[in-house]
Every structure is written in structure tokens, then in C-alpha cells.
N, CA, C and O atoms as a GROMACS GRO file, in nm:
protein
  204
    1MET      N    1  -2.420   0.668  -1.128
    1MET     CA    2  -2.309   0.579  -1.153
    1MET      C    3  -2.199   0.607  -1.051
    1MET      O    4  -2.161   0.722  -1.028
    2ARG      N    5  -2.150   0.503  -0.991
    2ARG     CA    6  -2.050   0.516  -0.887
    2ARG      C    7  -1.910   0.530  -0.944
    2ARG      O    8  -1.876   0.464  -1.042
    3LYS      N    9  -1.830   0.616  -0.884
    3LYS     CA   10  -1.693   0.636  -0.928
    3LYS      C   11  -1.607   0.515  -0.891
    3LYS      O   12  -1.618   0.463  -0.780
    4ARG      N   13  -1.525   0.473  -0.983
    4ARG     CA   14  -1.438   0.359  -0.960
    4ARG      C   15  -1.326   0.396  -0.864
    4ARG      O   16  -1.276   0.509  -0.866
    5SER      N   17  -1.286   0.302  -0.780
    5SER     CA   18  -1.179   0.324  -0.684
    5SER      C   19  -1.048   0.351  -0.756
    5SER      O   20  -1.020   0.292  -0.861
    6ARG      N   21  -0.969   0.439  -0.702
    6ARG     CA   22  -0.843   0.474  -0.764
    6ARG      C   23  -0.736   0.366  -0.745
    6ARG      O   24  -0.652   0.346  -0.832
    7TYR      N   25  -0.741   0.298  -0.632
    7TYR     CA   26  -0.641   0.196  -0.600
    7TYR      C   27  -0.709   0.060  -0.585
    7TYR      O   28  -0.823   0.051  -0.540
    8SER      N   29  -0.638  -0.045  -0.624
    8SER     CA   30  -0.693  -0.179  -0.609
    8SER      C   31  -0.676  -0.225  -0.465
    8SER      O   32  -0.601  -0.165  -0.388
    9GLU      N   33  -0.747  -0.331  -0.429
    9GLU     CA   34  -0.736  -0.387  -0.294
    9GLU      C   35  -0.593  -0.431  -0.266
    9GLU      O   36  -0.544  -0.416  -0.154
   10GLU      N   37  -0.527  -0.486  -0.367
   10GLU     CA   38  -0.388  -0.531  -0.351
   10GLU      C   39  -0.297  -0.414  -0.317
   10GLU      O   40  -0.212  -0.425  -0.229
   11GLN      N   41  -0.314  -0.302  -0.385
   11GLN     CA   42  -0.230  -0.186  -0.361
   11GLN      C   43  -0.254  -0.128  -0.223
   11GLN      O   44  -0.160  -0.084  -0.157
   12ILE      N   45  -0.377  -0.126  -0.178
   12ILE     CA   46  -0.408  -0.072  -0.047
   12ILE      C   47  -0.350  -0.161   0.063
   12ILE      O   48  -0.321  -0.113   0.172
   13GLY      N   49  -0.332  -0.289   0.035
   13GLY     CA   50  -0.276  -0.383   0.132
   13GLY      C   51  -0.125  -0.377   0.145
   13GLY      O   52  -0.070  -0.442   0.234
   14ILE      N   53  -0.056  -0.303   0.060
   14ILE     CA   54   0.090  -0.296   0.065
   14ILE      C   55   0.140  -0.243   0.198
   14ILE      O   56   0.231  -0.304   0.255
   15PRO      N   57   0.088  -0.132   0.252
   15PRO     CA   58   0.135  -0.088   0.385
   15PRO      C   59   0.110  -0.191   0.495
   15PRO      O   60   0.186  -0.197   0.592
   16THR      N   61   0.005  -0.271   0.480
   16THR     CA   62  -0.024  -0.375   0.578
   16THR      C   63   0.085  -0.482   0.575
   16THR      O   64   0.124  -0.534   0.679
   17GLU      N   65   0.135  -0.515   0.455
   17GLU     CA   66   0.245  -0.610   0.443
   17GLU      C   67   0.368  -0.557   0.516
   17GLU      O   68   0.440  -0.633   0.581
   18HIS      N   69   0.393  -0.427   0.506
   18HIS     CA   70   0.508  -0.367   0.573
   18HIS      C   71   0.493  -0.376   0.724
   18HIS      O   72   0.589  -0.406   0.794
   19GLU      N   73   0.372  -0.349   0.774
   19GLU     CA   74   0.347  -0.357   0.918
   19GLU      C   75   0.365  -0.500   0.968
   19GLU      O   76   0.398  -0.521   1.085
   20ALA      N   77   0.344  -0.598   0.882
   20ALA     CA   78   0.361  -0.738   0.919
   20ALA      C   79   0.508  -0.779   0.922
   20ALA      O   80   0.540  -0.891   0.962
   21GLY      N   81   0.597  -0.688   0.880
   21GLY     CA   82   0.739  -0.716   0.891
   21GLY      C   83   0.815  -0.724   0.760
   21GLY      O   84   0.934  -0.756   0.760
   22ALA      N   85   0.750  -0.697   0.649
   22ALA     CA   86   0.818  -0.702   0.520
   22ALA      C   87   0.910  -0.581   0.502
   22ALA      O   88   0.882  -0.473   0.555
   23ASN      N   89   1.016  -0.598   0.428
   23ASN     CA   90   1.114  -0.495   0.401
   23ASN      C   91   1.057  -0.394   0.300
   23ASN      O   92   0.998  -0.434   0.200
   24CYS      N   93   1.074  -0.265   0.326
   24CYS     CA   94   1.020  -0.159   0.240
   24CYS      C   95   1.077  -0.167   0.098
   24CYS      O   96   1.002  -0.163   0.001
   25ALA      N   97   1.208  -0.178   0.087
   25ALA     CA   98   1.271  -0.183  -0.046
   25ALA      C   99   1.223  -0.305  -0.124
   25ALA      O  100   1.201  -0.297  -0.245
   26GLY      N  101   1.209  -0.418  -0.056
   26GLY     CA  102   1.161  -0.540  -0.121
   26GLY      C  103   1.017  -0.526  -0.168
   26GLY      O  104   0.983  -0.571  -0.278
   27LEU      N  105   0.933  -0.464  -0.087
   27LEU     CA  106   0.794  -0.442  -0.126
   27LEU      C  107   0.785  -0.351  -0.248
   27LEU      O  108   0.708  -0.378  -0.341
   28CYS      N  109   0.863  -0.244  -0.247
   28CYS     CA  110   0.860  -0.150  -0.359
   28CYS      C  111   0.906  -0.218  -0.487
   28CYS      O  112   0.849  -0.194  -0.594
   29ARG      N  113   1.007  -0.301  -0.479
   29ARG     CA  114   1.057  -0.374  -0.595
   29ARG      C  115   0.951  -0.472  -0.643
   29ARG      O  116   0.926  -0.483  -0.763
   30LYS      N  117   0.889  -0.544  -0.551
   30LYS     CA  118   0.788  -0.645  -0.584
   30LYS      C  119   0.668  -0.583  -0.656
   30LYS      O  120   0.615  -0.641  -0.751
   31HIS      N  121   0.624  -0.466  -0.609
   31HIS     CA  122   0.503  -0.403  -0.664
   31HIS      C  123   0.534  -0.296  -0.770
   31HIS      O  124   0.441  -0.236  -0.825
   32GLY      N  125   0.663  -0.271  -0.797
   32GLY     CA  126   0.701  -0.176  -0.902
   32GLY      C  127   0.664  -0.034  -0.870
   32GLY      O  128   0.612   0.038  -0.955
   33MET      N  129   0.692   0.009  -0.747
   33MET     CA  130   0.658   0.146  -0.707
   33MET      C  131   0.778   0.210  -0.639
   33MET      O  132   0.872   0.141  -0.598
   34SER      N  133   0.775   0.343  -0.628
   34SER     CA  134   0.884   0.413  -0.562
   34SER      C  135   0.862   0.414  -0.412
   34SER      O  136   0.750   0.395  -0.364
   35GLU      N  137   0.970   0.435  -0.337
   35GLU     CA  138   0.958   0.443  -0.192
   35GLU      C  139   0.876   0.565  -0.151
   35GLU      O  140   0.806   0.562  -0.050
   36GLY      N  141   0.885   0.674  -0.227
   36GLY     CA  142   0.804   0.792  -0.198
   36GLY      C  143   0.656   0.761  -0.207
   36GLY      O  144   0.579   0.804  -0.121
   37SER      N  145   0.616   0.687  -0.310
   37SER     CA  146   0.476   0.647  -0.323
   37SER      C  147   0.436   0.556  -0.208
   37SER      O  148   0.325   0.566  -0.155
   38PHE      N  149   0.526   0.466  -0.171
   38PHE     CA  150   0.497   0.374  -0.061
   38PHE      C  151   0.467   0.451   0.067
   38PHE      O  152   0.368   0.424   0.134
   39TYR      N  153   0.552   0.547   0.101
   39TYR     CA  154   0.532   0.621   0.225
   39TYR      C  155   0.408   0.710   0.219
   39TYR      O  156   0.344   0.734   0.322
   40ALA      N  157   0.373   0.760   0.102
   40ALA     CA  158   0.250   0.837   0.087
   40ALA      C  159   0.129   0.747   0.112
   40ALA      O  160   0.035   0.787   0.180
   41TRP      N  161   0.130   0.624   0.055
   41TRP     CA  162   0.022   0.530   0.076
   41TRP      C  163   0.016   0.485   0.220
   41TRP      O  164  -0.092   0.466   0.276
   42LYS      N  165   0.134   0.467   0.281
   42LYS     CA  166   0.138   0.425   0.421
   42LYS      C  167   0.071   0.531   0.508
   42LYS      O  168  -0.004   0.497   0.600
   43ALA      N  169   0.098   0.657   0.480
   43ALA     CA  170   0.038   0.766   0.558
   43ALA      C  171  -0.114   0.768   0.538
   43ALA      O  172  -0.189   0.798   0.631
   44LYS      N  173  -0.159   0.736   0.417
   44LYS     CA  174  -0.301   0.743   0.386
   44LYS      C  175  -0.378   0.617   0.428
   44LYS      O  176  -0.488   0.628   0.481
   45PHE      N  177  -0.320   0.498   0.406
   45PHE     CA  178  -0.391   0.373   0.426
   45PHE      C  179  -0.335   0.287   0.538
   45PHE      O  180  -0.396   0.185   0.571
   46GLY      N  181  -0.223   0.322   0.596
   46GLY     CA  182  -0.154   0.236   0.692
   46GLY      C  183  -0.234   0.202   0.816
   46GLY      O  184  -0.224   0.089   0.865
   47GLY      N  185  -0.313   0.293   0.869
   47GLY     CA  186  -0.387   0.268   0.990
   47GLY      C  187  -0.525   0.209   0.969
   47GLY      O  188  -0.602   0.196   1.064
   48MET      N  189  -0.557   0.174   0.846
   48MET     CA  190  -0.691   0.124   0.818
   48MET      C  191  -0.706  -0.021   0.864
   48MET      O  192  -0.617  -0.102   0.838
   49PRO      N  193  -0.814  -0.055   0.931
   49PRO     CA  194  -0.836  -0.194   0.970
   49PRO      C  195  -0.876  -0.277   0.849
   49PRO      O  196  -0.939  -0.227   0.756
   50ASP      N  197  -0.838  -0.405   0.850
   50ASP     CA  198  -0.876  -0.495   0.741
   50ASP      C  199  -1.025  -0.524   0.748
   50ASP      O  200  -1.084  -0.532   0.856
   51GLY      N  201  -1.084  -0.540   0.631
   51GLY     CA  202  -1.224  -0.580   0.627
   51GLY      C  203  -1.308  -0.468   0.597
   51GLY      O  204  -1.430  -0.482   0.590
   0.00000   0.00000   0.00000
């Protein structure tokens, strides 16, 4: 049995939205997360190619 992913596809795409020019504070408010969590995800998932 395969382990379920910890994060949804939408959550992993949040750093990509920031790279596209979205405001960090606005993204955090929109997705209900802290800026600390955002920067941790950005470090982990930010350089990942789409697809």
C-alpha cells in the first residue's frame, strides 16, 4: 500500500504562484498559512518544475 502524499497539489503550487509575481502576504492570507510555513515550502518545493 502506497503512502499518501503529505501535501496536496494545490499546496505544492503555492511557491510557484509567488514566483509568478504574487504577494507573499496575500498568498498566506488566501491559503490560511503562516509566512514561516510559506518560506519552508518555498525552500522545499520552489525549484520544482511543473508536471
